[in-house]
C-alpha positions as semicolon CSV with decimal commas, in nm:
position;residue;x (nm);y (nm);z (nm)
1;M;-2,755;6,041;0,511
2;S;-2,542;6,036;0,774
3;Q;-2,573;5,861;1,122
4;D;-2,696;6,135;1,305
5;S;-2,915;6,300;1,048
6;A;-3,251;6,418;1,161
7;A;-3,622;6,322;1,116
8;P;-3,723;6,436;0,807
9;E;-3,998;6,711;0,793
10;T;-4,261;6,448;0,591
11;A;-4,259;6,236;0,887
12;R;-4,594;6,086;0,952
13;K;-4,776;6,194;1,301
14;L;-4,786;5,932;1,543
15;S;-5,152;5,756;1,574
16;G;-5,355;5,834;1,907
17;R;-5,331;5,485;2,007
18;R;-4,972;5,435;1,974
19;R;-4,712;5,537;2,234
20;R;-4,404;5,677;2,186
21;E;-4,257;5,492;2,482
22;V;-4,395;5,122;2,380
23;V;-4,156;4,945;2,165
24;A;-4,276;4,607;1,993
25;V;-3,997;4,368;1,918
26;L;-4,096;4,167;1,661
27;L;-3,939;3,767;1,663
28;F;-3,977;3,520;1,407
29;S;-3,837;3,104;1,440
30;G;-3,526;3,061;1,339
31;G;-3,339;3,418;1,437
32;P;-3,038;3,421;1,601
33;I;-3,047;3,509;1,997
34;F;-2,795;3,742;2,012
35;E;-2,893;3,938;1,771
36;S;-3,234;3,930;1,884
37;S;-3,165;3,996;2,270
38;I;-3,022;4,305;2,154
39;P;-3,336;4,523;2,191
40;L;-3,493;4,350;2,487
41;S;-3,188;4,445;2,680
42;V;-3,175;4,796;2,591
43;F;-3,531;4,872;2,606
44;G;-3,647;4,574;2,846
45;I;-3,502;4,658;3,155
46;D;-3,582;4,911;3,397
47;R;-3,260;5,147;3,446
48;Q;-3,438;5,413;3,581
49;D;-3,207;5,445;3,869
50;A;-2,875;5,513;3,636
51;G;-3,115;5,778;3,492
52;V;-3,221;5,608;3,164
53;P;-3,593;5,685;3,130
54;R;-3,775;5,382;3,113
55;Y;-3,934;5,214;2,742
56;R;-4,257;4,974;2,788
57;L;-4,142;4,692;2,547
58;L;-4,382;4,430;2,409
59;V;-4,223;4,101;2,286
60;C;-4,451;4,014;1,983
61;G;-4,401;3,666;1,784
62;G;-4,401;3,770;1,374
63;E;-4,539;3,400;1,316
64;D;-4,686;3,058;1,524
65;G;-4,484;2,990;1,770
66;P;-4,303;2,857;1,962
67;L;-4,009;2,973;1,791
68;R;-3,658;2,793;1,734
69;T;-3,400;2,974;1,786
70;T;-2,977;2,945;1,826
71;G;-2,855;2,592;1,983
72;G;-3,226;2,448;1,911
73;L;-3,391;2,716;2,213
74;E;-3,748;2,738;2,173
75;L;-3,898;3,082;2,294
76;T;-4,253;3,172;2,347
77;T;-4,360;3,553;2,276
78;P;-4,606;3,718;2,588
79;Y;-4,832;3,899;2,229
80;G;-4,851;3,837;1,901
81;L;-4,904;4,104;1,616
82;E;-5,193;4,242;1,688
83;A;-4,964;4,419;1,990
84;I;-4,765;4,600;1,712
85;S;-5,091;4,848;1,714
86;R;-4,995;4,989;2,024
87;A;-4,622;5,053;1,951
88;G;-4,475;5,378;1,858
89;T;-4,147;5,187;1,788
90;V;-4,127;4,825;1,611
91;V;-3,769;4,668;1,623
92;V;-3,717;4,377;1,404
93;P;-3,382;4,252;1,523
94;A;-3,305;4,009;1,270
95;W;-3,472;3,780;1,010
96;R;-3,369;3,377;0,961
97;S;-3,291;3,404;0,599
98;I;-3,200;3,657;0,363
99;T;-3,316;3,462;0,096
100;S;-3,651;3,326;0,205
101;P;-3,992;3,577;0,216
102;P;-4,124;3,693;0,555
103;P;-4,438;3,594;0,663
104;P;-4,710;3,838;0,473
105;E;-4,912;3,905;0,799
106;A;-4,616;4,029;0,963
107;L;-4,488;4,270;0,642
108;D;-4,873;4,394;0,649
109;A;-4,834;4,500;1,033
110;L;-4,539;4,659;0,961
111;R;-4,655;4,884;0,680
112;R;-4,989;4,950;0,871
113;A;-4,715;5,048;1,201
114;H;-4,527;5,273;0,945
115;E;-4,842;5,418;0,799
116;E;-5,006;5,541;1,167
117;G;-4,646;5,721;1,256
118;A;-4,455;5,424;1,440
119;R;-4,101;5,417;1,384
120;I;-3,956;5,103;1,221
121;V;-3,647;4,984;1,302
122;G;-3,433;4,691;1,109
123;L;-3,114;4,548;1,272
124;C;-2,883;4,369;1,058
125;T;-3,092;4,086;0,835
126;G;-3,360;4,248;1,037
127;A;-3,362;4,494;0,717
128;F;-3,476;4,224;0,466
129;V;-3,774;4,223;0,666
130;L;-3,814;4,588;0,625
131;A;-3,688;4,567;0,241
132;A;-4,043;4,345;0,159
133;A;-4,228;4,479;0,347
134;G;-4,159;4,809;0,114
135;L;-4,031;5,042;0,373
136;L;-3,738;5,093;0,206
137;D;-3,803;5,179;-0,102
138;G;-3,601;5,465;-0,225
139;R;-3,420;5,536;0,122
140;P;-3,045;5,475;0,215
141;A;-3,048;5,137;0,418
142;T;-2,753;4,909;0,546
143;T;-2,693;4,573;0,643
144;H;-2,363;4,327;0,772
145;W;-2,153;4,385;0,500
146;M;-2,165;4,042;0,435
147;Y;-2,515;4,045;0,310
148;A;-2,534;4,405;0,146
149;P;-2,465;4,266;-0,207
150;T;-2,760;4,038;-0,139
151;L;-3,017;4,331;-0,021
152;A;-2,900;4,579;-0,310
153;K;-2,965;4,303;-0,576
154;R;-3,263;4,142;-0,456
155;Y;-3,451;4,523;-0,399
156;P;-3,280;4,760;-0,641
157;S;-3,507;5,043;-0,544
158;V;-3,273;5,050;-0,195
159;H;-3,008;5,286;-0,155
160;V;-2,797;5,009;0,009
161;D;-2,471;5,115;0,187
162;P;-2,255;4,858;0,313
163;R;-2,028;5,117;0,489
164;E;-2,218;5,260;0,756
165;L;-2,283;5,128;1,126
166;F;-2,647;5,264;1,100
167;V;-2,848;5,453;0,887
168;D;-3,094;5,696;1,041
169;D;-3,333;5,773;0,757
170;G;-3,576;5,947;1,059
171;D;-3,916;5,713;1,104
172;V;-3,703;5,406;0,931
173;L;-3,361;5,329;1,040
174;T;-3,112;5,021;0,963
175;S;-2,786;4,890;1,083
176;A;-2,526;4,676;1,029
177;G;-2,427;4,340;1,206
178;T;-2,433;4,218;1,575
179;A;-2,240;4,496;1,739
180;A;-2,396;4,794;1,536
181;G;-2,763;4,687;1,645
182;I;-2,626;4,810;1,994
183;D;-2,495;5,142;1,842
184;L;-2,824;5,232;1,679
185;C;-3,054;5,119;2,016
186;L;-2,801;5,348;2,179
187;H;-2,876;5,599;1,880
188;I;-3,231;5,553;1,943
189;V;-3,224;5,626;2,318
190;R;-2,973;5,937;2,264
191;T;-3,254;6,059;2,003
192;D;-3,547;6,075;2,244
193;H;-3,381;6,122;2,565
194;G;-3,038;6,306;2,470
195;T;-2,687;6,262;2,553
196;E;-2,647;6,187;2,885
197;A;-2,946;5,887;2,917
198;A;-2,766;5,729;2,608
199;G;-2,399;5,773;2,833
200;A;-2,573;5,649;3,152
201;L;-2,735;5,379;2,923
202;A;-2,356;5,273;2,729
203;R;-2,220;5,255;3,067
204;R;-2,428;4,988;3,201
205;L;-2,394;4,791;2,873
206;V;-1,986;4,861;2,889
207;V;-1,983;4,970;2,566
208;P;-1,906;5,341;2,402
209;P;-2,181;5,564;2,375
210;R;-2,073;5,616;2,019
211;R;-1,842;5,448;1,782
212;S;-1,663;5,637;1,487
213;G;-1,594;5,545;1,129
214;G;-1,793;5,249;0,965
215;Q;-1,798;4,922;0,830
216;E;-1,486;4,935;0,631
217;R;-1,255;4,804;0,902
218;Y;-1,415;4,475;0,907
219;L;-1,491;4,401;0,527
220;D;-1,363;4,061;0,424
221;R;-1,184;4,054;0,065
222;S;-1,391;3,725;-0,029
223;L;-1,634;3,757;-0,314
224;P;-2,028;3,772;-0,246
225;E;-2,198;3,466;-0,251
226;E;-2,420;3,605;-0,531
227;I;-2,125;3,721;-0,805
228;G;-1,969;3,380;-0,775
229;S;-2,135;3,252;-1,133
230;D;-2,156;3,630;-1,275
231;P;-1,909;3,722;-1,554
232;L;-1,795;4,018;-1,376
233;A;-1,625;3,779;-1,057
234;E;-1,348;3,756;-1,325
235;V;-1,267;4,085;-1,307
236;V;-1,357;4,137;-0,926
237;S;-1,089;3,826;-0,881
238;W;-0,831;4,029;-1,146
239;A;-0,891;4,332;-0,936
240;L;-0,832;4,204;-0,586
241;E;-0,470;3,988;-0,710
242;H;-0,387;4,312;-0,886
243;L;-0,400;4,579;-0,627
244;H;-0,047;4,627;-0,618
245;E;-0,077;4,775;-0,970
246;Q;-0,193;5,138;-1,069
247;F;-0,474;5,082;-1,225
248;D;-0,873;5,271;-1,234
249;V;-1,211;5,155;-1,292
250;E;-1,179;5,229;-1,669
251;T;-0,935;4,964;-1,679
252;L;-1,174;4,723;-1,503
253;A;-1,457;4,825;-1,729
254;A;-1,278;4,753;-2,048
255;R;-1,167;4,401;-1,903
256;A;-1,579;4,309;-1,859
257;Y;-1,592;4,439;-2,233
258;M;-1,810;4,729;-2,122
259;S;-1,898;5,105;-2,138
260;R;-1,771;5,265;-1,823
261;R;-2,182;5,379;-1,746
262;T;-2,289;4,991;-1,805
263;F;-1,994;4,856;-1,592
264;D;-2,108;5,119;-1,258
265;R;-2,459;5,019;-1,321
266;R;-2,382;4,601;-1,312
267;F;-2,092;4,624;-1,051
268;R;-2,369;4,840;-0,782
269;S;-2,615;4,573;-0,874
270;L;-2,397;4,291;-0,778
271;T;-2,193;4,446;-0,436
272;G;-2,403;4,749;-0,339
273;S;-2,147;4,980;-0,379
274;A;-2,037;5,175;-0,625
275;P;-1,690;5,007;-0,846
276;L;-1,444;5,314;-0,748
277;Q;-1,496;5,357;-0,342
278;W;-1,486;4,972;-0,311
279;L;-1,146;4,949;-0,544
280;I;-1,036;5,233;-0,289
281;T;-1,199;5,034;0,018
282;Q;-0,981;4,705;-0,071
283;R;-0,668;4,946;-0,151
284;V;-0,718;5,069;0,228
285;L;-0,760;4,713;0,378
286;Q;-0,435;4,570;0,177
287;A;-0,260;4,893;0,317
288;Q;-0,420;4,803;0,701
289;R;-0,283;4,433;0,664
290;L;0,051;4,542;0,530
291;L;0,088;4,786;0,788
292;E;-0,003;4,502;1,061
293;T;0,208;4,259;0,907
294;S;0,552;4,366;0,739
295;D;0,813;4,639;0,781
296;Y;0,738;4,866;0,488
297;S;0,770;5,205;0,475
298;V;0,411;5,419;0,444
299;D;0,546;5,512;0,101
300;E;0,650;5,142;0,005
301;V;0,264;5,022;0,130
302;A;0,151;5,321;-0,107
303;G;0,316;5,178;-0,364
304;R;0,218;4,828;-0,312
305;C;-0,155;4,893;-0,265
306;G;-0,171;5,049;-0,576
307;F;-0,198;5,440;-0,478
308;R;-0,060;5,702;-0,729
309;S;0,136;5,864;-0,390
310;P;0,182;5,858;-0,044
311;V;-0,010;6,162;0,012
312;A;-0,316;5,957;-0,192
313;L;-0,281;5,718;0,069
314;R;-0,252;5,910;0,375
315;G;-0,611;6,093;0,247
316;H;-0,799;5,788;0,171
317;F;-0,672;5,608;0,507
318;R;-0,751;5,880;0,729
319;R;-1,144;5,927;0,564
320;Q;-1,229;5,577;0,627
321;L;-1,061;5,515;0,940
322;G;-1,015;5,824;1,093
323;S;-0,625;5,788;1,177
324;S;-0,278;5,837;0,991
325;P;-0,138;5,521;0,850
326;A;0,172;5,582;1,089
327;A;-0,029;5,642;1,384
328;Y;-0,255;5,310;1,304
329;R;0,056;5,113;1,276
330;A;0,175;5,228;1,634
331;A;-0,143;5,175;1,728
332;Y;-0,168;4,807;1,633
333;R;0,199;4,770;1,733
334;A;0,164;4,923;2,129
335;R;-0,163;4,672;2,174
336;R;-0,009;4,368;2,033
337;P;0,363;4,352;2,130
338;Q;0,444;4,009;2,061
339;S;0,291;3,737;1,779
340;D;-0,109;3,595;1,844
341;P;-0,107;3,300;1,641
342;D;-0,459;3,313;1,621
343;R;-0,444;3,659;1,459
344;T;-0,169;3,524;1,246
345;S;-0,344;3,273;1,142
346;I;-0,643;3,497;1,013
347;L;-0,464;3,713;0,887
348;E;-0,294;3,443;0,650
349;A;-0,650;3,344;0,516
350;V;-0,720;3,765;0,376
351;V;-0,383;3,860;0,293
352;P;-0,275;3,790;-0,059
353;A;-0,020;3,540;-0,106
354;Q;0,209;3,781;-0,317
355;A;0,125;4,206;-0,300
356;G;0,390;4,270;-0,525
357;P;0,772;4,177;-0,639
358;G;0,971;4,101;-0,355
359;A;0,677;4,121;-0,066
360;R;0,739;3,969;0,256
361;R;0,512;3,705;0,372
362;P;0,318;3,843;0,710
363;Q;0,522;3,770;1,023
364;G;0,443;3,502;1,252
365;G;0,374;3,190;1,035
366;P;0,417;2,969;0,729
367;G;0,212;3,112;0,383
368;G;-0,180;3,067;0,417
369;P;-0,450;3,034;0,185
370;S;-0,470;3,327;-0,150
371;S;-0,646;3,647;-0,079
372;M;-0,952;3,488;-0,264
373;A;-1,013;3,221;0,040
374;S;-1,360;3,286;0,173
375;A;-1,443;3,296;0,546
376;A;-1,637;2,994;0,503
377;E;-1,340;2,829;0,371
378;L;-1,193;2,847;0,713
379;G;-1,434;2,747;0,924
380;K;-1,554;3,073;1,095
381;P;-1,668;3,408;0,984
382;V;-1,327;3,621;0,978
383;P;-1,447;3,967;1,096
384;E;-1,700;3,816;1,414
385;A;-1,349;3,642;1,483
386;Y;-1,196;3,981;1,483
387;A;-1,442;4,140;1,710
388;A;-1,414;3,827;1,984
389;G;-1,112;3,914;2,099
390;H;-0,866;3,980;1,759
391;G;-0,995;4,335;1,691
392;R;-0,854;4,633;1,557
393;P;-0,651;4,841;1,737
394;S;-0,804;5,111;1,900
395;L;-0,696;5,417;1,746
396;P;-0,578;5,765;1,949
397;G;-0,902;5,909;2,100
398;Q;-1,098;5,632;2,026
399;R;-1,210;5,281;2,254
400;S;-1,165;4,973;2,190
401;V;-1,542;4,734;2,121
402;P;-1,498;4,420;2,280
């Protein structure tokens, strides 16, 4: 569903003992403090002087404390799981490990809350807790793009869409990583109290009231962890190394010795995305990099990214990023008129060593690792590095996000 989809008509009526203005935030040991603090800041601070209606915040421990978090800090929560019974909204801002099961008692509390009409929210890896509770079965959901393949593989009944910043399915909502948690919390305030209240809160937080686009601009080219030992890994690697050539999903299926239908199913189970959409996204990402780091014309970029025509590139580029390739390049160069050594080192880690015969190296530095270099090999997560001062350029009509 779209980010601002309306609540389904079948949404449960809120139990009499629950209050819509009461928000419970469920914390676990090992959760990152940044993600955990987002709903605390949005729902736990009185900003009525700025026109933001007040929520009542209940910070609940999902397990026995003290809870250890980022940097070895230890937290104690004023409430336990029993307090969730009063909340009309329950937020799970993070989960410590995408490979370990959450505590059964916490899952039971979430199921009870949902059955009694509470709105359940999972930010970033919090989606794994909602999925473990069975609350995402048969529903659309998202999470950080890096964890989407794992979510799709572990919970095949969940319709994982790694492109969205957040997904509102009425009484169950999920978001992508970190900053997207702010987007979803603002969306909840907008749903509850209107655009003016959400805008006032956004101004206090110094963030845009509503971001456009999705996670595509932050995606890394490295393979998901889970695909590394799968037979499809070789096919995916080949596709990434030959994006400058024209080939389709049928070509990939043939290389995998599978029928198109079988290939589609296996690919989606491993990556959380349909192979055609994945291929288009990778071609657009490659186009972004060439527009940023080379002097190729838009027509040349289209050819070197495997698009059959410049028209095809322009159409997919605009759909994914909301701008034409020419406008994107102009905005990028206007924002970064001089070379940025840190940015160059990051780009060299994700731009292919060769985008086609005679391709030019990225400007501003020597050749870097191949396109299959992962964030782990760099020693820091590439998209987060982008967000921390090395973000994508602001497009016409958009505001950049710190």
